[in-house]
C-alpha positions as CSV (number, residue, x, y, z in Angstrom):
1,M,-46.4,2.8,-75.5
2,K,-48.4,-0.2,-74.1
3,K,-45.8,-1.5,-71.8
4,Y,-45.4,1.7,-70.4
5,K,-49.0,1.6,-69.5
6,L,-49.0,-1.4,-68.5
7,V,-46.6,-1.0,-65.8
8,I,-47.8,1.5,-64.5
9,F,-50.5,-0.2,-64.0
10,L,-49.5,-2.6,-61.7
11,I,-47.4,-1.1,-59.9
12,L,-50.5,0.9,-58.8
13,L,-52.0,-1.9,-58.4
14,I,-49.8,-3.3,-56.0
15,T,-49.6,0.3,-54.4
16,A,-53.1,-0.3,-53.7
17,A,-52.9,-3.9,-52.5
18,Q,-50.9,-2.4,-50.0
19,N,-53.5,0.4,-48.6
20,F,-55.5,-2.3,-48.1
21,A,-54.2,-4.1,-44.7
22,G,-54.5,-3.9,-41.1
23,D,-53.1,-4.7,-38.2
24,L,-53.7,-6.7,-35.5
25,K,-52.8,-6.3,-31.9
26,G,-53.4,-7.7,-28.0
27,K,-52.3,-9.1,-25.2
28,I,-52.6,-12.6,-23.7
29,K,-52.8,-12.7,-20.0
30,S,-52.5,-15.8,-17.2
31,G,-54.2,-14.8,-14.6
32,S,-52.9,-11.2,-13.6
33,R,-49.3,-11.9,-15.8
34,G,-48.4,-12.0,-19.6
35,L,-48.5,-15.3,-20.9
36,N,-44.9,-15.7,-22.9
37,Y,-44.3,-17.6,-26.0
38,V,-47.8,-17.7,-27.0
39,V,-48.3,-18.3,-31.7
40,V,-51.0,-16.4,-32.3
41,Y,-51.6,-16.7,-35.7
42,L,-54.2,-15.4,-38.5
43,E,-55.5,-18.5,-41.1
44,P,-57.5,-16.9,-44.4
45,V,-61.1,-18.5,-44.7
46,K,-60.5,-19.1,-48.4
47,K,-57.8,-21.6,-48.8
48,I,-54.8,-19.4,-49.5
49,T,-50.8,-21.0,-50.4
50,F,-48.0,-19.0,-49.8
51,S,-44.4,-18.8,-50.6
52,P,-41.9,-19.9,-48.0
53,P,-39.7,-17.2,-46.9
54,S,-36.1,-16.9,-49.2
55,E,-34.1,-16.9,-45.7
56,P,-33.6,-19.9,-43.4
57,A,-35.0,-20.2,-39.8
58,V,-32.4,-20.7,-36.9
59,M,-33.0,-22.0,-34.3
60,D,-29.4,-22.3,-32.3
61,Q,-27.5,-24.8,-29.3
62,V,-26.4,-22.0,-27.0
63,N,-25.7,-22.4,-23.0
64,L,-27.5,-25.7,-23.3
65,S,-30.5,-24.4,-24.4
66,F,-32.6,-23.5,-27.7
67,V,-32.7,-20.8,-28.5
68,P,-35.4,-19.5,-29.1
69,H,-37.5,-22.0,-27.4
70,I,-40.8,-21.8,-29.4
71,L,-40.2,-21.0,-33.1
72,P,-43.4,-20.1,-35.3
73,V,-42.7,-21.0,-39.2
74,L,-44.2,-20.9,-42.1
75,V,-44.8,-24.2,-44.6
76,G,-41.7,-24.7,-46.9
77,T,-39.4,-23.1,-44.6
78,K,-36.0,-23.8,-44.5
79,M,-34.3,-24.7,-41.0
80,I,-31.3,-24.3,-39.7
81,F,-29.5,-25.6,-36.4
82,P,-26.3,-24.2,-35.7
83,N,-24.3,-25.4,-32.4
84,S,-22.6,-22.7,-31.2
85,D,-22.2,-24.4,-27.9
86,R,-18.1,-25.2,-27.2
87,I,-20.0,-29.2,-26.8
88,R,-21.3,-32.0,-28.8
89,H,-25.2,-32.0,-29.2
90,S,-27.1,-34.4,-30.5
91,V,-30.3,-33.2,-32.2
92,F,-33.7,-35.1,-33.3
93,S,-37.5,-34.9,-33.1
94,L,-39.9,-37.9,-33.4
95,N,-43.1,-36.4,-34.6
96,K,-45.3,-37.6,-37.1
97,T,-45.3,-34.4,-38.7
98,K,-41.2,-34.1,-39.3
99,K,-38.8,-37.3,-38.4
100,F,-35.5,-36.6,-38.3
101,D,-32.3,-37.4,-36.4
102,F,-29.1,-35.4,-36.7
103,G,-26.9,-37.5,-34.5
104,T,-23.9,-35.9,-33.1
105,Y,-22.2,-33.3,-34.5
106,P,-19.9,-31.0,-33.2
107,P,-19.3,-27.2,-32.3
108,G,-19.1,-24.2,-35.3
109,T,-21.3,-26.7,-37.6
110,E,-25.4,-26.7,-38.1
111,K,-27.8,-29.1,-40.1
112,S,-31.0,-28.2,-41.7
113,I,-34.4,-29.7,-42.3
114,I,-37.2,-28.3,-44.7
115,C,-40.4,-27.9,-42.8
116,D,-42.5,-28.9,-45.9
117,Q,-45.6,-30.0,-43.0
118,P,-48.1,-27.8,-40.5
119,G,-48.3,-29.1,-37.3
120,V,-45.5,-29.1,-34.2
121,I,-42.3,-30.5,-33.9
122,S,-40.7,-31.6,-30.5
123,I,-37.2,-30.7,-31.1
124,L,-34.9,-32.4,-28.1
125,C,-31.5,-33.5,-28.1
126,Y,-30.1,-37.0,-26.9
127,I,-27.1,-35.7,-25.1
128,H,-28.8,-32.9,-23.0
129,H,-32.5,-34.5,-21.8
130,D,-32.8,-31.1,-20.6
131,M,-32.8,-29.3,-23.9
132,S,-36.6,-28.8,-25.5
133,A,-37.8,-26.8,-28.7
134,Y,-41.0,-26.8,-30.3
135,I,-41.6,-25.0,-34.2
136,V,-44.6,-24.7,-35.0
137,V,-45.1,-24.5,-38.9
138,L,-48.2,-22.4,-40.3
139,E,-49.9,-22.5,-43.6
140,T,-50.0,-19.1,-43.1
141,P,-47.1,-16.2,-42.7
142,Y,-49.4,-14.0,-40.6
143,F,-48.4,-14.8,-37.4
144,S,-46.5,-14.0,-34.2
145,L,-44.7,-14.7,-30.8
146,T,-45.8,-13.0,-27.2
147,N,-43.4,-11.8,-25.4
148,E,-42.5,-11.3,-22.0
149,E,-45.3,-9.0,-21.2
150,G,-47.8,-11.8,-23.7
151,E,-48.0,-8.7,-25.7
152,F,-48.5,-10.0,-29.6
153,S,-48.5,-8.2,-33.5
154,I,-49.1,-8.2,-36.7
155,S,-48.4,-6.1,-38.8
156,D,-50.2,-5.1,-42.8
157,V,-52.9,-8.3,-42.8
158,P,-54.9,-8.0,-46.3
159,S,-58.6,-7.1,-45.1
160,G,-60.6,-9.9,-45.1
161,N,-62.4,-12.8,-43.1
162,Y,-59.8,-14.7,-40.4
163,K,-59.8,-17.2,-38.0
164,L,-57.7,-16.4,-35.5
165,S,-56.1,-19.2,-33.5
166,F,-53.1,-19.9,-30.6
167,W,-50.7,-22.3,-29.9
168,H,-49.2,-22.5,-26.5
169,E,-47.7,-25.7,-25.4
170,D,-49.2,-25.6,-21.8
171,E,-52.3,-23.9,-22.5
172,Q,-55.6,-23.9,-24.3
173,I,-57.1,-21.2,-26.2
174,K,-60.1,-21.1,-27.9
175,S,-59.8,-20.0,-32.3
176,E,-62.1,-17.6,-33.1
177,E,-63.6,-15.8,-35.9
178,I,-62.3,-12.5,-36.9
179,F,-62.4,-9.8,-39.8
180,I,-58.9,-7.6,-40.2
181,P,-60.2,-4.4,-41.8
182,D,-58.5,-2.6,-44.7
183,K,-56.5,-0.4,-42.9
184,G,-56.7,0.5,-39.0
185,I,-55.6,-1.6,-36.0
186,V,-57.9,-4.4,-33.7
187,N,-57.0,-5.1,-30.4
188,K,-58.0,-8.4,-28.8
189,N,-57.2,-9.3,-25.9
190,F,-57.5,-12.9,-23.8
191,N,-57.4,-13.5,-20.7
192,V,-57.0,-18.3,-20.4
193,N,-58.1,-18.3,-16.8
194,E,-61.8,-16.8,-17.7
């Protein structure tokens, strides 16, 4: 009987915790246009360690491009780099966040790394100098990537104080403190030229 009561209590506790989460939505503009490929993320004020996802993240090679061009991931995430092109590629990074060099590998194969340090990993190909991409390794699972209109959305964020931060390959956007309520939507819009 005691185990039964404990299970019910734990289910109620988990359900209640899920109900105390809000959403963050907004838009980032550069002048009158939406700014694409901005990583938007919420860092809890109190340091928390999050478990990495069980599923790997994928950065493919298609039509002589890395797809996607920008990929935010949580620290500890396994990254897979398949070669879906019809030609060989040579993926590497010289960043201090994660140095690696896969050498040349043929179509239909893949290589992988673990993103074990926070920071930005610049991805390049020795063979095709126009190919580039970025992996933004974060210490929080509360992140989003803006779409072509500059819109972003982060759902089910536990209520509390956060540092709202941004990463873009060309623009600087200032961080700010933000409070996420236990339910509802917080709307934040930014213009990088203001």
